[in-house]
C-alpha positions in Angstrom: -48.8 -64.8 86.6 -50.6 -63.2 83.6 -50.2 -59.5 83.3 -52.1 -56.6 81.9 -50.1 -53.5 81.0 -51.9 -50.1 81.3 -50.3 -47.1 79.5 -51.7 -43.7 80.5 -50.7 -40.7 78.5 -51.6 -37.8 80.9 -52.6 -34.3 80.0 -54.4 -31.3 81.6 -58.0 -32.2 80.6 -58.0 -35.9 79.8 -55.9 -39.1 79.8 -55.6 -41.5 76.9 -55.4 -45.1 78.1 -54.2 -48.3 76.4 -54.6 -51.8 77.8 -52.2 -54.5 76.5 -51.6 -58.1 77.5 -48.2 -59.8 78.0 -48.1 -60.7 74.3 -48.5 -57.1 73.1 -52.1 -57.6 72.0 -54.4 -54.6 72.5 -57.2 -55.2 75.0 -58.7 -51.7 75.1 -58.0 -48.1 74.0 -60.0 -45.1 75.3 -59.9 -41.7 77.0 -61.0 -40.6 80.4 -61.3 -37.1 81.9 -58.6 -35.9 84.2 -60.7 -35.9 87.4 -62.0 -38.3 90.0 -64.9 -39.4 87.8 -62.5 -40.3 85.0 -60.2 -42.0 87.4 -63.1 -44.1 88.8 -64.0 -45.0 85.2 -60.5 -46.1 84.5 -60.4 -48.3 87.6 -63.7 -49.9 86.7 -62.6 -50.7 83.2 -59.2 -52.0 84.4 -60.7 -54.5 86.8 -63.4 -55.6 84.4 -60.8 -56.2 81.6 -58.4 -57.9 83.9 -61.1 -60.3 85.1 -62.3 -61.0 81.5 -58.7 -61.6 80.3 -57.8 -63.6 83.5 -55.0 -61.2 84.4 -53.9 -61.3 88.0 -51.3 -58.5 87.8 -51.8 -54.9 86.7 -48.8 -52.8 85.7 -49.8 -49.1 85.3 -47.4 -46.6 83.9 -47.4 -42.9 83.0 -44.8 -40.3 82.4 -43.7 -37.8 85.0 -45.1 -34.9 83.0 -45.3 -31.7 85.0 -47.9 -32.2 87.7 -50.6 -33.9 85.6 -49.5 -37.4 86.6 -49.5 -36.7 90.4 -53.2 -37.0 91.2 -54.0 -39.9 88.9 -51.0 -41.9 90.1 -51.7 -41.5 93.8 -55.5 -41.9 93.3 -55.0 -45.2 91.4 -52.5 -46.5 94.0 -54.8 -45.6 96.9 -58.1 -46.9 95.4 -56.6 -50.2 94.0 -55.3 -51.3 97.4 -58.8 -52.6 98.3 -58.7 -55.1 95.5 -55.6 -56.9 96.6 -54.7 -59.8 96.8 -57.2 -60.7 94.0 -55.4 -58.3 91.7 -51.8 -57.3 92.3 -51.3 -53.7 91.1 -48.1 -51.7 90.6 -47.9 -48.1 89.6 -44.9 -46.7 87.8 -44.1 -43.1 87.1 -41.7 -43.2 84.2 -38.9 -40.9 83.1 -40.3 -39.1 80.0 -36.9 -39.1 78.3 -36.5 -42.8 78.7 -39.9 -43.4 77.2 -39.0 -41.1 74.3 -35.9 -43.1 73.7 -37.8 -46.4 73.8 -40.2 -45.0 71.2 -37.3 -44.3 68.9 -37.0 -48.0 68.4 -40.1 -47.8 66.3 -39.1 -45.9 63.2 -42.5 -45.0 61.8 -44.7 -44.1 64.8 -46.4 -40.7 64.7 -46.7 -38.4 67.7 -50.2 -38.4 69.2 -51.8 -39.3 72.6 -53.2 -42.6 71.4 -49.7 -43.8 70.2 -48.0 -42.4 73.3 -50.3 -44.5 75.6 -49.5 -47.6 73.5 -45.8 -46.9 73.7 -46.0 -46.6 77.5 -47.9 -49.9 77.8 -45.3 -51.6 75.5 -42.5 -50.1 77.6 -44.1 -51.7 80.7 -44.2 -55.0 78.8 -40.5 -55.0 78.0 -39.5 -54.3 81.6 -36.3 -52.6 82.8 -38.6 -50.4 84.9 -37.8 -48.1 87.9 -39.0 -49.0 91.3 -42.8 -49.0 91.6 -44.3 -45.9 93.2 -44.3 -46.0 97.0 -46.2 -43.9 99.6 -43.8 -41.0 100.3 -46.0 -38.0 101.1 -43.5 -36.5 103.6 -40.8 -36.5 100.9 -43.2 -35.0 98.4 -44.3 -32.3 100.8 -40.7 -31.3 101.3 -40.1 -31.5 97.6 -42.8 -28.9 96.9 -40.8 -26.4 99.0 -37.3 -27.3 97.8 -38.3 -27.3 94.1 -40.1 -24.0 94.5 -36.9 -22.7 96.1 -34.9 -24.0 93.2 -37.2 -22.2 90.8 -36.9 -18.9 92.6 -33.1 -19.1 92.9 -32.9 -19.7 89.1 -35.2 -16.7 88.5 -33.1 -14.5 90.9 -30.0 -15.5 88.9 -31.7 -14.6 85.6 -33.0 -11.3 87.0 -29.5 -10.4 88.4 -28.0 -11.0 85.0 -30.6 -8.8 83.4 -30.0 -6.1 86.0 -26.2 -6.2 85.3 -26.9 -5.8 81.6 -29.0 -2.7 82.3 -26.3 -1.4 84.7 -23.8 -1.3 81.8 -26.1 1.3 80.1 -26.2 3.5 83.1 -22.7 3.1 84.5 -20.5 1.0 82.2 -17.4 1.3 84.4 -19.2 0.0 87.5 -20.4 -3.0 85.5 -16.9 -3.7 84.1 -14.9 -3.4 87.3 -16.9 -2.8 90.4 -14.9 -1.7 93.5 -17.5 -3.3 95.8 -17.3 -6.9 96.9 -20.9 -7.4 95.6 -22.8 -5.3 93.0 -25.9 -6.1 95.0 -24.5 -4.9 98.3 -26.1 -2.0 100.2 -23.5 0.6 99.3 -23.2 -0.5 95.7 -27.0 -0.4 95.2 -27.1 3.1 96.8 -24.5 4.3 94.3 -26.5 2.8 91.4 -29.9 4.1 92.5 -29.0 7.6 93.8 -26.0 8.6 91.7 -24.8 8.5 88.1 -21.3 8.6 86.5 -21.5 12.4 85.7 -22.6 13.2 89.3 -19.8 11.1 90.8 -17.2 12.5 88.5 -18.1 16.1 89.6 -18.5 15.4 93.3 -16.0 16.7 95.8 -13.9 13.8 97.1 -14.9 14.5 100.7 -18.6 14.5 99.7 -18.3 11.2 98.0 -16.3 9.7 100.9 -19.1 10.9 103.3 -21.7 9.3 101.1 -19.9 5.9 101.0 -19.3 5.9 104.7 -22.9 6.7 105.5 -24.3 4.0 103.1 -21.6 1.5 104.3 -22.1 2.3 108.0 -18.4 3.2 108.3 -17.4 -0.4 107.4 -14.9 0.6 104.7 -11.3 0.5 105.9 -10.0 2.8 103.1 -13.0 4.9 102.0 -10.7 7.5 100.3 -9.2 4.9 98.0 -12.6 3.5 97.3 -14.0 7.0 96.4 -11.0 7.8 94.2 -11.4 4.5 92.3 -15.1 5.1 91.9 -14.5 8.5 90.4 -11.9 7.0 88.1 -14.6 4.5 86.8 -17.1 7.3 86.5 -14.9 9.5 84.4 -14.0 6.7 82.0 -17.7 5.5 81.6 -20.0 6.2 78.7 -22.6 8.9 79.2 -26.2 7.8 78.7 -28.4 9.9 76.4 -30.9 12.0 78.3 -33.9 10.3 76.6 -32.6 7.0 77.9 -32.0 8.0 81.6 -35.5 7.6 83.0 -36.3 4.3 81.1 -33.0 2.7 82.2 -33.5 3.9 85.8 -37.0 2.5 85.9 -35.9 -0.8 84.4 -33.2 -1.1 87.1 -35.6 -0.2 89.9 -38.3 -2.6 88.8 -35.8 -5.5 88.3 -34.2 -4.8 91.7 -37.6 -4.8 93.4 -38.4 -8.1 91.8 -35.1 -9.6 93.0 -35.6 -8.3 96.5 -39.1 -9.6 96.6 -38.0 -13.1 95.5 -35.2 -13.0 98.1 -37.8 -12.3 100.8 -39.9 -15.3 99.5 -36.8 -17.5 99.7 -36.5 -16.6 103.4 -40.1 -17.6 103.8 -39.5 -20.9 102.1 -36.4 -21.6 104.2 -38.5 -21.1 107.4 -41.1 -23.6 106.2 -38.4 -26.1 105.1 -36.8 -25.8 108.6 -40.2 -26.6 110.2 -40.6 -29.8 108.1 -37.1 -30.9 108.7 -37.7 -31.1 112.5 -39.9 -34.1 111.9 -37.4 -36.0 109.6 -34.6 -37.9 111.4 -31.3 -37.4 109.5 -27.6 -36.8 110.1 -26.8 -34.7 107.0 -26.7 -31.5 109.0 -23.9 -32.9 111.2 -21.7 -32.0 108.2 -20.6 -28.4 108.6 -21.9 -26.5 105.6 -25.0 -28.6 105.2 -27.9 -26.8 106.9 -31.6 -27.6 106.8 -32.1 -26.2 103.3 -29.4 -28.2 101.6 -30.3 -31.3 103.6 -34.0 -30.9 102.7 -33.1 -30.6 99.0 -31.1 -33.8 99.1 -33.6 -35.8 101.1 -36.6 -34.6 99.1 -35.1 -35.9 95.8 -33.4 -39.0 97.1 -36.4 -40.2 99.2 -35.8 -43.7 100.6 -32.1 -44.2 100.0 -32.5 -48.0 100.1 -33.9 -47.8 96.6 -30.3 -47.2 95.4 -28.0 -50.2 95.6 -24.9 -48.1 96.1 -23.5 -44.6 95.8 -22.8 -45.1 92.1 -26.5 -45.6 91.4 -27.3 -42.5 93.4 -24.7 -40.5 91.4 -26.2 -41.8 88.2 -29.6 -40.7 89.4 -28.2 -37.2 90.1 -26.5 -37.0 86.7 -23.0 -36.9 88.2 -21.5 -39.6 85.9 -19.3 -39.3 82.9 -19.5 -40.9 79.5 -17.1 -43.6 78.5 -15.5 -43.4 75.0 -13.7 -46.7 74.4 -13.0 -48.7 71.3 -10.6 -51.6 71.1 -7.5 -50.7 73.0 -8.3 -47.0 72.9 -10.0 -45.2 75.7 -10.4 -41.4 75.9 -9.1 -39.7 79.1 -11.3 -36.6 78.8 -15.0 -37.3 78.6 -18.1 -35.2 79.2 -20.6 -35.5 82.0 -23.9 -37.2 81.0 -26.6 -34.6 80.4 -29.2 -36.6 82.3 -30.3 -37.2 85.8 -32.4 -35.3 88.5 -31.5 -31.6 88.0 -32.9 -30.7 91.5 -30.7 -33.3 93.3 -27.7 -32.3 91.2 -28.3 -28.6 92.1 -28.5 -29.2 95.8 -25.4 -31.5 95.7 -23.4 -28.8 94.0 -24.6 -26.1 96.3 -23.8 -28.2 99.3 -20.3 -29.1 97.9 -19.6 -25.4 97.4 -20.5 -24.7 101.1 -18.7 -27.8 102.6 -15.4 -27.1 100.9 -15.2 -23.8 102.9 -15.3 -25.7 106.2 -14.0 -29.2 105.7 -10.3 -29.7 105.1 -10.8 -33.0 103.2 -13.2 -31.4 100.7 -11.2 -28.2 100.5 -8.1 -30.2 99.5 -10.0 -32.3 97.0 -11.5 -29.2 95.4 -8.1 -27.5 95.2 -6.6 -30.7 93.6 -9.3 -30.8 90.9 -9.1 -27.0 90.4 -5.4 -27.2 89.6 -5.7 -30.2 87.2 -7.1 -28.3 84.2 -6.5 -24.9 82.5 -10.1 -24.1 81.7 -13.4 -24.1 83.6 -11.4 -24.8 86.7 -14.0 -23.8 89.4 -17.0 -25.4 87.6 -15.2 -28.7 87.0 -13.7 -28.8 90.5 -17.1 -28.1 92.1 -18.9 -30.8 90.1 -16.2 -33.3 91.0 -16.5 -32.3 94.6 -20.2 -32.8 94.4 -19.6 -36.3 93.0 -17.4 -37.0 96.0 -20.1 -35.7 98.3 -22.6 -38.3 96.9 -20.6 -41.1 98.6 -20.9 -39.3 102.0 -24.6 -38.5 101.6 -25.4 -42.1 100.7 -23.4 -43.4 103.7 -25.0 -40.9 106.2 -28.5 -41.7 104.9 -27.9 -45.4 105.0 -26.3 -45.6 108.5 -27.9 -42.6 110.1 -24.6 -41.9 111.8 -23.1 -38.5 112.6 -20.3 -37.2 110.4 -16.8 -37.1 111.9 -14.7 -34.3 110.4 -11.1 -35.2 109.3 -9.5 -33.4 112.3 -11.4 -35.6 114.8 -10.8 -39.0 113.1 -8.5 -41.4 114.9 
């Protein structure tokens, strides 16, 4: 069956398009606007050129660049259905990194939209393509929420780091060695917002104990020891210059307000995720430690698990695979993880692994074993290895739709 390859280099305002036949000969090269009118023009020219060139199969490819490819890809897929079986059409959303690596095979190509569209068409011609795009709006709807949550969690992490850096200016000892279980706990934040090292150092011990008990709602078992340690940190801390006090306090207050607002939006996202999950049959949540949010993050990125031939393929998609360094009879024992893969899926796998290991004896033992194998980066390495182990379970549960049986209940 003769083919026509259609490379589309997407951008905000327009798309550059390149038509190519199976022999690599250019059939057309032009631009269309990034709207429905432009998409209709593209469809018209594709069908006319395919008929003129006697091509019965259209392969359309574009990079997954931000959100600019979403509308055009779905629009082409929906509109071209009406022309089958006269013209068979397949739409591919390509990994931008793989396209860039393919382009490196051509040493002298410049970087512009026209060339990029040609490269995409040529990539389609050579094959080794991902699965063609399928209708998966329920996965994509879930993905909007889980990816937004990912974005906010990363922003919260960055803002917390910034907050802690500012805290060192105000209360260096509290930043270095906080007596509280969490710097962002209620009592810790009350100390940061309402007091300063000089005030704490000069307070009567009973007065400081009373403050801590009030803010902590009498939950501290040894408030006197806590108060004494806090005063010790206050006395050893640097004193901030008077001209810096207000700016640092305002910086801390604004940053904390931003963090708290983002956390409230995370709760809002979690509620919406839970609503969508009610309509998706799955057994991931039968694993203690995987709730609706983690299950949603995994399902949204995996989509139809049948597109992966085994758990190894899924692990590779998540970027939880390790490089091989082998030459002749030599093979390195210590290799690094490949810096590729779906970062969203990898994030939710690692977060789920961190949660599961606290409840499941099998995963707890595996994590501990990996933790004790190396002297450096123990937690990070053990957690990533546990996430790789989790891939096998996730793949199995999604394929079989069976409930998970914890180790203690297995026969």
